C-alpha positions as a Markdown table, in Angstrom:
| # | Residue | x | y | z |
|---|---|---|---|---|
| 1 | Met | 89.0 | 129.1 | 99.0 |
| 2 | Thr | 87.9 | 132.6 | 98.4 |
| 3 | Leu | 87.4 | 135.2 | 101.2 |
| 4 | Leu | 83.6 | 134.9 | 100.9 |
| 5 | Gly | 83.9 | 131.1 | 101.0 |
| 6 | Lys | 86.0 | 131.3 | 104.2 |
| 7 | Ile | 83.5 | 133.7 | 105.8 |
| 8 | Leu | 80.7 | 131.3 | 105.0 |
| 9 | Ala | 82.6 | 128.2 | 106.1 |
| 10 | Ala | 83.9 | 129.6 | 109.4 |
| 11 | Pro | 80.6 | 129.3 | 111.4 |
| 12 | Leu | 80.1 | 125.7 | 109.9 |
| 13 | Ala | 83.5 | 124.7 | 111.1 |
| 14 | Trp | 82.7 | 126.1 | 114.5 |
| 15 | Ile | 79.5 | 124.0 | 114.7 |
| 16 | Tyr | 81.3 | 121.0 | 113.4 |
| 17 | Gly | 84.0 | 121.4 | 116.1 |
| 18 | Gly | 81.4 | 121.7 | 118.8 |
| 19 | Val | 79.8 | 118.4 | 117.7 |
| 20 | Ile | 83.1 | 116.5 | 117.7 |
| 21 | Asp | 84.0 | 118.0 | 121.0 |
| 22 | Ile | 80.8 | 116.7 | 122.6 |
| 23 | Arg | 81.4 | 113.2 | 121.1 |
| 24 | His | 85.0 | 113.0 | 122.4 |
| 25 | Arg | 83.8 | 114.1 | 125.9 |
| 26 | Leu | 81.2 | 111.4 | 125.9 |
| 27 | Phe | 83.9 | 108.8 | 125.3 |
| 28 | Asp | 86.3 | 110.4 | 127.8 |
| 29 | Trp | 83.6 | 110.4 | 130.5 |
| 30 | Gly | 82.6 | 106.8 | 129.7 |
| 31 | Val | 79.1 | 107.6 | 128.5 |
| 32 | Leu | 80.0 | 106.1 | 125.2 |
| 33 | Lys | 82.0 | 103.0 | 125.7 |
| 34 | Ser | 85.3 | 101.9 | 124.1 |
| 35 | Arg | 86.1 | 98.3 | 124.0 |
| 36 | Glu | 89.5 | 96.8 | 124.4 |
| 37 | Phe | 90.2 | 93.4 | 123.0 |
| 38 | Asp | 92.6 | 90.7 | 124.3 |
| 39 | Ile | 94.7 | 90.6 | 121.1 |
| 40 | Pro | 96.8 | 93.5 | 119.8 |
| 41 | Ile | 94.8 | 96.1 | 117.7 |
| 42 | Ile | 96.8 | 98.6 | 115.7 |
| 43 | Cys | 94.9 | 101.6 | 114.3 |
| 44 | Val | 96.3 | 103.4 | 111.3 |
| 45 | Gly | 94.5 | 106.7 | 110.8 |
| 46 | Asn | 94.7 | 110.5 | 110.4 |
| 47 | Ile | 92.9 | 113.6 | 111.4 |
| 48 | Thr | 92.6 | 115.1 | 107.9 |
| 49 | Val | 90.4 | 114.2 | 105.0 |
| 50 | Gly | 92.1 | 111.5 | 102.8 |
| 51 | Gly | 95.4 | 111.4 | 101.0 |
| 52 | Thr | 97.9 | 110.7 | 103.8 |
| 53 | Gly | 98.9 | 107.2 | 102.6 |
| 54 | Lys | 97.0 | 104.9 | 105.1 |
| 55 | Thr | 96.9 | 101.9 | 102.7 |
| 56 | Pro | 100.6 | 101.9 | 101.8 |
| 57 | His | 101.5 | 102.2 | 105.5 |
| 58 | Thr | 99.1 | 99.4 | 106.4 |
| 59 | Glu | 100.8 | 97.3 | 103.7 |
| 60 | Arg | 104.2 | 98.1 | 105.3 |
| 61 | Leu | 102.8 | 97.0 | 108.7 |
| 62 | Ile | 101.7 | 93.7 | 107.2 |
| 63 | Glu | 105.2 | 93.1 | 105.8 |
| 64 | Leu | 106.9 | 94.0 | 109.1 |
| 65 | Leu | 104.5 | 91.9 | 111.3 |
| 66 | Asp | 103.6 | 88.9 | 109.2 |
| 67 | Gly | 105.5 | 85.9 | 110.4 |
| 68 | Glu | 105.7 | 87.2 | 113.9 |
| 69 | Phe | 101.9 | 87.3 | 114.2 |
| 70 | Lys | 98.8 | 86.0 | 112.4 |
| 71 | Val | 97.8 | 89.3 | 111.0 |
| 72 | Ala | 94.4 | 90.4 | 109.7 |
| 73 | Val | 93.1 | 93.7 | 108.4 |
| 74 | Leu | 89.7 | 95.3 | 109.1 |
| 75 | Ser | 88.6 | 98.3 | 107.1 |
| 76 | Arg | 85.4 | 100.3 | 106.8 |
| 77 | Gly | 85.4 | 99.6 | 103.0 |
| 78 | Tyr | 85.0 | 103.2 | 101.9 |
| 79 | Lys | 82.7 | 103.7 | 98.9 |
| 80 | Arg | 81.7 | 100.0 | 98.7 |
| 81 | Arg | 78.1 | 99.2 | 97.7 |
| 82 | Thr | 77.4 | 96.7 | 100.5 |
| 83 | Lys | 76.6 | 97.1 | 104.2 |
| 84 | Gly | 77.7 | 95.1 | 107.3 |
| 85 | Phe | 80.5 | 92.6 | 107.6 |
| 86 | Val | 82.0 | 91.2 | 104.5 |
| 87 | Leu | 85.0 | 88.8 | 104.4 |
| 88 | Ala | 87.1 | 89.5 | 101.4 |
| 89 | Ser | 88.5 | 87.0 | 98.9 |
| 90 | Thr | 90.8 | 87.6 | 95.9 |
| 91 | His | 87.7 | 87.4 | 93.7 |
| 92 | Ser | 85.7 | 90.0 | 95.6 |
| 93 | Ser | 84.7 | 93.0 | 93.6 |
| 94 | Phe | 86.0 | 96.4 | 94.7 |
| 95 | Lys | 82.3 | 97.4 | 94.6 |
| 96 | Lys | 81.6 | 94.8 | 97.3 |
| 97 | Ile | 84.6 | 95.5 | 99.6 |
| 98 | Gly | 86.1 | 98.8 | 98.5 |
| 99 | Asp | 89.2 | 99.5 | 96.3 |
| 100 | Glu | 91.8 | 99.7 | 99.1 |
| 101 | Pro | 90.8 | 96.4 | 100.9 |
| 102 | Lys | 90.7 | 94.8 | 97.5 |
| 103 | Gln | 94.3 | 96.1 | 96.8 |
| 104 | Ile | 95.5 | 94.7 | 100.1 |
| 105 | Lys | 93.8 | 91.3 | 99.6 |
| 106 | Leu | 95.3 | 90.9 | 96.1 |
| 107 | Lys | 98.8 | 91.8 | 97.4 |
| 108 | Tyr | 98.6 | 89.6 | 100.4 |
| 109 | Pro | 96.1 | 86.8 | 99.6 |
| 110 | His | 97.1 | 84.8 | 102.7 |
| 111 | Ile | 96.1 | 87.6 | 105.0 |
| 112 | Pro | 92.4 | 87.7 | 106.2 |
| 113 | Val | 90.9 | 91.0 | 105.1 |
| 114 | Ala | 87.4 | 92.1 | 106.1 |
| 115 | Val | 85.2 | 95.2 | 105.9 |
| 116 | Cys | 82.6 | 96.4 | 108.4 |
| 117 | Glu | 81.5 | 99.9 | 109.3 |
| 118 | Lys | 81.0 | 98.8 | 113.0 |
| 119 | Arg | 84.5 | 97.9 | 114.0 |
| 120 | Val | 83.6 | 96.0 | 117.2 |
| 121 | Glu | 81.2 | 93.8 | 115.3 |
| 122 | Gly | 83.8 | 93.5 | 112.5 |
| 123 | Ile | 86.6 | 92.3 | 115.0 |
| 124 | Glu | 84.3 | 89.8 | 116.6 |
| 125 | Lys | 83.2 | 88.3 | 113.2 |
| 126 | Leu | 86.7 | 88.3 | 111.8 |
| 127 | Arg | 88.0 | 86.4 | 114.8 |
| 128 | Ala | 85.1 | 83.9 | 114.6 |
| 129 | Ala | 85.9 | 83.3 | 110.9 |
| 130 | His | 89.7 | 83.2 | 111.5 |
| 131 | Pro | 90.4 | 82.1 | 115.2 |
| 132 | Glu | 94.1 | 81.9 | 114.4 |
| 133 | Val | 94.4 | 85.6 | 114.0 |
| 134 | Asn | 96.2 | 87.2 | 116.9 |
| 135 | Leu | 96.8 | 90.8 | 115.6 |
| 136 | Ile | 94.4 | 93.0 | 113.7 |
| 137 | Ile | 95.3 | 96.2 | 111.8 |
| 138 | Leu | 92.4 | 98.7 | 111.7 |
| 139 | Asp | 92.6 | 100.8 | 108.6 |
| 140 | Asp | 91.2 | 104.4 | 109.0 |
| 141 | Ala | 89.6 | 104.0 | 112.5 |
| 142 | Phe | 91.2 | 106.8 | 114.6 |
| 143 | Gln | 87.9 | 108.5 | 114.9 |
| 144 | His | 86.0 | 105.3 | 115.6 |
| 145 | Arg | 86.4 | 105.3 | 119.3 |
| 146 | Tyr | 84.2 | 102.3 | 120.0 |
| 147 | Val | 87.4 | 100.3 | 119.8 |
| 148 | Glu | 90.3 | 101.0 | 122.1 |
| 149 | Pro | 93.5 | 100.1 | 120.1 |
| 150 | Trp | 96.7 | 98.9 | 121.7 |
| 151 | Val | 98.5 | 101.3 | 119.4 |
| 152 | Asn | 97.3 | 104.4 | 117.5 |
| 153 | Ile | 99.4 | 105.4 | 114.5 |
| 154 | Val | 98.4 | 108.8 | 113.1 |
| 155 | Leu | 99.7 | 109.9 | 109.7 |
| 156 | Met | 100.2 | 113.5 | 108.5 |
| 157 | Asp | 101.0 | 114.6 | 104.9 |
| 158 | Tyr | 104.2 | 116.5 | 104.8 |
| 159 | Ser | 102.7 | 119.0 | 102.2 |
| 160 | Arg | 99.5 | 119.5 | 104.3 |
| 161 | Pro | 100.6 | 119.9 | 107.9 |
| 162 | Ile | 97.8 | 119.8 | 110.4 |
| 163 | Tyr | 99.2 | 122.8 | 112.3 |
| 164 | Glu | 98.5 | 125.0 | 109.3 |
| 165 | Asp | 95.0 | 123.6 | 108.7 |
| 166 | His | 91.4 | 124.2 | 109.9 |
| 167 | Leu | 88.4 | 122.0 | 110.7 |
| 168 | Leu | 86.0 | 121.1 | 107.9 |
| 169 | Pro | 84.6 | 122.8 | 105.8 |
| 170 | Leu | 87.0 | 125.7 | 106.4 |
| 171 | Gly | 89.9 | 123.4 | 106.0 |
| 172 | Arg | 90.7 | 119.6 | 105.7 |
| 173 | Leu | 90.7 | 118.6 | 109.4 |
| 174 | Arg | 88.2 | 116.0 | 110.3 |
| 175 | Asp | 89.2 | 116.1 | 113.9 |
| 176 | Arg | 90.7 | 118.5 | 116.5 |
| 177 | Arg | 94.5 | 118.8 | 116.3 |
| 178 | Ser | 94.5 | 118.1 | 120.1 |
| 179 | Gln | 93.3 | 114.6 | 119.4 |
| 180 | Leu | 96.8 | 113.8 | 118.1 |
| 181 | Asn | 97.5 | 113.3 | 121.8 |
| 182 | Arg | 95.8 | 110.0 | 121.6 |
| 183 | Ala | 98.4 | 108.6 | 119.3 |
| 184 | Gln | 101.5 | 106.7 | 120.4 |
| 185 | Ile | 103.2 | 107.1 | 117.0 |
| 186 | Val | 103.0 | 110.0 | 114.5 |
| 187 | Ile | 104.3 | 109.5 | 111.0 |
| 188 | Val | 104.9 | 112.4 | 108.6 |
| 189 | Thr | 104.3 | 110.9 | 105.2 |
| 190 | Lys | 105.2 | 111.7 | 101.6 |
| 191 | Cys | 108.3 | 113.5 | 102.6 |
| 192 | Pro | 111.0 | 114.5 | 100.1 |
| 193 | Glu | 113.8 | 112.0 | 100.0 |
| 194 | Asp | 116.4 | 114.7 | 100.6 |
| 195 | Met | 114.8 | 116.3 | 103.6 |
| 196 | Lys | 117.1 | 118.7 | 105.4 |
| 197 | Pro | 117.8 | 118.5 | 109.2 |
| 198 | Leu | 116.2 | 121.9 | 109.6 |
| 199 | Asp | 112.9 | 120.5 | 108.1 |
| 200 | Tyr | 112.9 | 117.7 | 110.7 |
| 201 | Arg | 113.3 | 120.2 | 113.5 |
| 202 | Ile | 110.7 | 122.6 | 112.3 |
| 203 | Ile | 108.0 | 119.9 | 111.9 |
| 204 | Ser | 108.9 | 118.4 | 115.3 |
| 205 | Lys | 108.7 | 121.8 | 117.0 |
| 206 | His | 105.3 | 122.5 | 115.4 |
| 207 | Leu | 103.8 | 119.2 | 116.4 |
| 208 | Asp | 105.1 | 119.5 | 119.9 |
| 209 | Leu | 104.5 | 115.9 | 120.8 |
| 210 | Tyr | 104.5 | 114.5 | 124.4 |
| 211 | Pro | 107.3 | 112.3 | 125.7 |
| 212 | Tyr | 105.2 | 109.2 | 125.3 |
| 213 | Gln | 104.9 | 109.8 | 121.6 |
| 214 | Ser | 107.3 | 109.0 | 118.8 |
| 215 | Leu | 107.8 | 110.8 | 115.5 |
| 216 | Tyr | 108.9 | 109.2 | 112.2 |
| 217 | Phe | 109.2 | 110.4 | 108.7 |
| 218 | Thr | 108.5 | 108.4 | 105.5 |
| 219 | His | 108.5 | 108.8 | 101.8 |
| 220 | Phe | 107.1 | 106.8 | 98.9 |
| 221 | Leu | 109.2 | 104.9 | 96.5 |
| 222 | Ser | 107.3 | 104.6 | 93.2 |
| 223 | Gln | 107.8 | 101.2 | 91.5 |
| 224 | Pro | 108.4 | 101.1 | 87.7 |
| 225 | Pro | 105.0 | 100.8 | 85.8 |
| 226 | Val | 104.0 | 97.2 | 84.9 |
| 227 | Pro | 101.3 | 96.0 | 82.6 |
| 228 | Leu | 97.8 | 95.8 | 84.1 |
| 229 | Tyr | 96.8 | 93.2 | 81.4 |
| 230 | Pro | 100.1 | 91.4 | 80.7 |
| 231 | Thr | 98.7 | 89.0 | 78.1 |
| 232 | Phe | 99.0 | 91.4 | 75.2 |
| 233 | Gly | 102.7 | 91.0 | 74.6 |
| 234 | Gln | 103.6 | 94.6 | 75.6 |
| 235 | Pro | 107.0 | 95.4 | 77.2 |
| 236 | Ala | 107.2 | 94.4 | 80.8 |
| 237 | Lys | 108.8 | 97.7 | 81.6 |
| 238 | Leu | 108.3 | 101.1 | 79.9 |
| 239 | Pro | 111.4 | 102.5 | 78.3 |
| 240 | Pro | 112.5 | 105.9 | 79.7 |
| 241 | Gly | 111.0 | 108.8 | 77.7 |
| 242 | Thr | 108.0 | 106.9 | 76.6 |
| 243 | Pro | 105.0 | 109.2 | 76.1 |
| 244 | Val | 102.4 | 108.4 | 78.7 |
| 245 | Val | 98.9 | 109.5 | 79.7 |
| 246 | Ala | 98.6 | 109.8 | 83.5 |
| 247 | Met | 95.2 | 108.8 | 84.8 |
| 248 | Ala | 94.4 | 108.9 | 88.5 |
| 249 | Gly | 91.4 | 108.9 | 90.8 |
| 250 | Ile | 93.2 | 109.5 | 94.2 |
| 251 | Ala | 93.1 | 112.3 | 96.8 |
| 252 | Asn | 96.4 | 113.9 | 95.8 |
| 253 | Pro | 97.6 | 112.9 | 92.3 |
| 254 | Gln | 100.4 | 115.5 | 92.0 |
| 255 | Pro | 103.2 | 113.3 | 93.5 |
| 256 | Phe | 102.2 | 110.5 | 91.2 |
| 257 | Ile | 102.3 | 112.8 | 88.1 |
| 258 | Glu | 105.6 | 114.5 | 89.1 |
| 259 | Lys | 107.3 | 111.1 | 89.5 |
| 260 | Leu | 106.1 | 110.0 | 86.1 |
| 261 | Arg | 107.5 | 113.2 | 84.6 |
| 262 | Gln | 111.0 | 112.3 | 85.9 |
| 263 | Asp | 111.1 | 109.2 | 83.7 |
| 264 | Tyr | 108.5 | 109.6 | 81.0 |
| 265 | Asp | 106.9 | 112.2 | 78.7 |
| 266 | Val | 103.5 | 112.9 | 80.3 |
| 267 | Val | 101.5 | 114.1 | 77.3 |
| 268 | Arg | 98.0 | 114.1 | 78.9 |
| 269 | Thr | 96.4 | 113.8 | 82.3 |
| 270 | Phe | 93.0 | 112.4 | 83.3 |
| 271 | Leu | 92.2 | 113.3 | 86.9 |
| 272 | Phe | 89.2 | 112.2 | 88.9 |
| 273 | Lys | 88.1 | 112.4 | 92.5 |
| 274 | Asp | 89.3 | 109.9 | 95.1 |
| 275 | His | 87.9 | 106.3 | 94.9 |
| 276 | Tyr | 86.3 | 107.2 | 91.5 |
| 277 | Ala | 84.4 | 104.4 | 89.7 |
| 278 | Phe | 85.4 | 104.8 | 86.1 |
| 279 | Lys | 82.5 | 105.1 | 83.7 |
| 280 | Met | 82.1 | 104.1 | 80.1 |
| 281 | Lys | 82.3 | 107.8 | 79.0 |
| 282 | Asp | 85.7 | 108.1 | 80.7 |
| 283 | Ile | 87.1 | 105.1 | 78.8 |
| 284 | His | 85.7 | 106.5 | 75.6 |
| 285 | Ala | 87.3 | 109.8 | 76.3 |
| 286 | Leu | 90.6 | 108.0 | 76.9 |
| 287 | Glu | 90.3 | 106.1 | 73.6 |
| 288 | Glu | 89.6 | 109.3 | 71.7 |
| 289 | Ala | 92.7 | 110.9 | 73.2 |
| 290 | Leu | 94.9 | 107.9 | 72.4 |
| 291 | Lys | 93.9 | 108.3 | 68.7 |
| 292 | Thr | 95.6 | 111.7 | 68.6 |
| 293 | Leu | 98.8 | 110.5 | 70.3 |
| 294 | Pro | 101.8 | 108.5 | 69.1 |
| 295 | Pro | 101.1 | 104.7 | 68.9 |
| 296 | Gln | 103.6 | 103.9 | 71.5 |
| 297 | Thr | 101.8 | 106.0 | 74.1 |
| 298 | Ala | 101.1 | 104.1 | 77.4 |
| 299 | Val | 98.4 | 104.8 | 80.0 |
| 300 | Val | 99.8 | 104.7 | 83.5 |
| 301 | Val | 97.5 | 104.6 | 86.6 |
| 302 | Thr | 98.1 | 104.2 | 90.3 |
| 303 | Glu | 97.8 | 100.8 | 92.0 |
| 304 | Lys | 94.5 | 101.8 | 93.6 |
| 305 | Asp | 93.1 | 102.8 | 90.2 |
| 306 | Ala | 94.3 | 99.5 | 88.8 |
| 307 | Val | 92.0 | 97.7 | 91.2 |
| 308 | Arg | 89.0 | 99.6 | 89.8 |
| 309 | Leu | 90.0 | 98.9 | 86.2 |
| 310 | Met | 90.9 | 95.3 | 86.6 |
| 311 | Lys | 88.7 | 92.8 | 84.7 |
| 312 | Ser | 86.6 | 95.7 | 83.4 |
| 313 | Arg | 84.4 | 94.8 | 80.4 |
| 314 | Lys | 84.3 | 98.4 | 79.5 |
| 315 | Ile | 87.9 | 98.5 | 78.3 |
| 316 | Ser | 88.8 | 97.7 | 74.7 |
| 317 | Asp | 91.7 | 95.5 | 73.9 |
| 318 | Glu | 93.6 | 98.5 | 72.5 |
| 319 | Val | 93.4 | 100.3 | 75.8 |
| 320 | Lys | 94.2 | 97.2 | 77.8 |
| 321 | Arg | 97.4 | 96.8 | 75.7 |
| 322 | Arg | 98.5 | 100.2 | 76.8 |
| 323 | Leu | 97.5 | 100.1 | 80.4 |
| 324 | Tyr | 100.2 | 100.1 | 83.1 |
| 325 | Tyr | 100.1 | 100.7 | 86.8 |
| 326 | Ser | 102.7 | 102.0 | 89.3 |
| 327 | Ala | 102.8 | 100.7 | 92.8 |
| 328 | Ile | 104.4 | 102.6 | 95.8 |
| 329 | Arg | 106.4 | 101.4 | 98.7 |
| 330 | Val | 106.9 | 103.1 | 102.1 |
| 331 | Glu | 110.5 | 103.8 | 103.1 |
| 332 | Phe | 111.4 | 105.3 | 106.5 |
| 333 | Leu | 113.8 | 108.2 | 106.4 |
| 334 | Glu | 116.9 | 108.5 | 108.6 |
| 335 | Asn | 117.2 | 104.6 | 108.5 |
| 336 | Arg | 114.6 | 104.4 | 111.3 |
| 337 | Glu | 112.5 | 101.5 | 110.2 |
| 338 | Ala | 114.3 | 99.2 | 112.6 |
| 339 | Asp | 113.5 | 101.6 | 115.5 |
| 340 | Phe | 109.9 | 101.7 | 114.4 |
| 341 | His | 109.6 | 97.9 | 114.2 |
| 342 | Arg | 111.3 | 97.5 | 117.6 |
| 343 | Gln | 109.0 | 100.0 | 119.2 |
| 344 | Leu | 105.9 | 98.6 | 117.6 |
| 345 | Asp | 106.9 | 95.0 | 118.6 |
| 346 | Gln | 107.2 | 96.2 | 122.2 |
| 347 | Tyr | 103.7 | 97.8 | 122.1 |
| 348 | Val | 101.9 | 94.8 | 120.7 |
| 349 | Arg | 103.7 | 92.3 | 122.9 |
| 350 | Glu | 103.4 | 94.2 | 126.2 |
| 351 | Asn | 100.5 | 96.5 | 125.6 |
| 352 | Gln | 102.4 | 99.3 | 127.4 |
| 353 | Lys | 101.0 | 102.4 | 125.8 |
| 354 | Tyr | 102.7 | 105.0 | 127.8 |
| 355 | Asn | 105.8 | 103.2 | 129.2 |
| 356 | Val | 107.8 | 102.3 | 126.1 |
| 357 | Leu | 111.3 | 103.7 | 125.9 |
| 358 | His | 111.2 | 105.7 | 122.7 |
| 359 | Pro | 114.3 | 105.7 | 120.5 |
| 360 | Glu | 116.0 | 109.0 | 120.2 |
């Protein structure tokens, strides 16, 4: 942002901060009511705008808790074209439920997934539709204080620390840094796999968490690209060094592109805004680019982009033959996933928000 931009944005950030301060006080004073439910509610959120990895961490929670509990997921369904409560199926369009809920439903079809902008209503209707559910994960609901979760998990991007940021529109913070105090667990995401001990200490010192809060660090493991349309006889795995076009409509595509460059020859990139709904002109531009590139060139997209390209009638067979997607998996650094699982299990079984003995 230019100096002039910062000067113009500063008073708007001050006004925005005043508005959210008033809202938080109304909840703190009980003027606006938060509702606590009789089953565990886990909220996965952040205090910045997008790109911290909420969906992959929600998926990891499903994998850790499924089997111990009857898990369900409730999301707002960002960028969907519907309103109110919608219960997802594997056939639901991303336009109806949003790309991230669609991704979760496809990956875990036995898990009830629903979307609703009013989370209290969404929880009630989800439980009515699936009375067997005894644990609900709220995706991106840290600011939605009408629900009082049993556990708040807040994510922070390693490359965009909140202690170096400012409120919108001057920076990327959607909430006060002080609201981090409402979290029981803080996870620093997208960390380099080879983090140094000094890096852990610096981040921990800057965050300055309370004794009742635990801090974890995770990074993303990119899975080898696989065909999005596997019926065209293309290789199940791309050979190393294959020329690829990287295409992404996510908040921060750089880690995705950098990872591809480690294994493949990235010859072109097509980048779009987060949750972008691909248009016919975008597909045509891709087709024209492919005509100028070697015939073995593949197109690699993220898993979230794949959801928006799946079953699209806009895509020619030639592009479908070249389309691959790469999924990501969350891995806890310092071998602390067992600590995280143990602590989370104690929270949801005992609902002791401030009395859990945190692992060192």
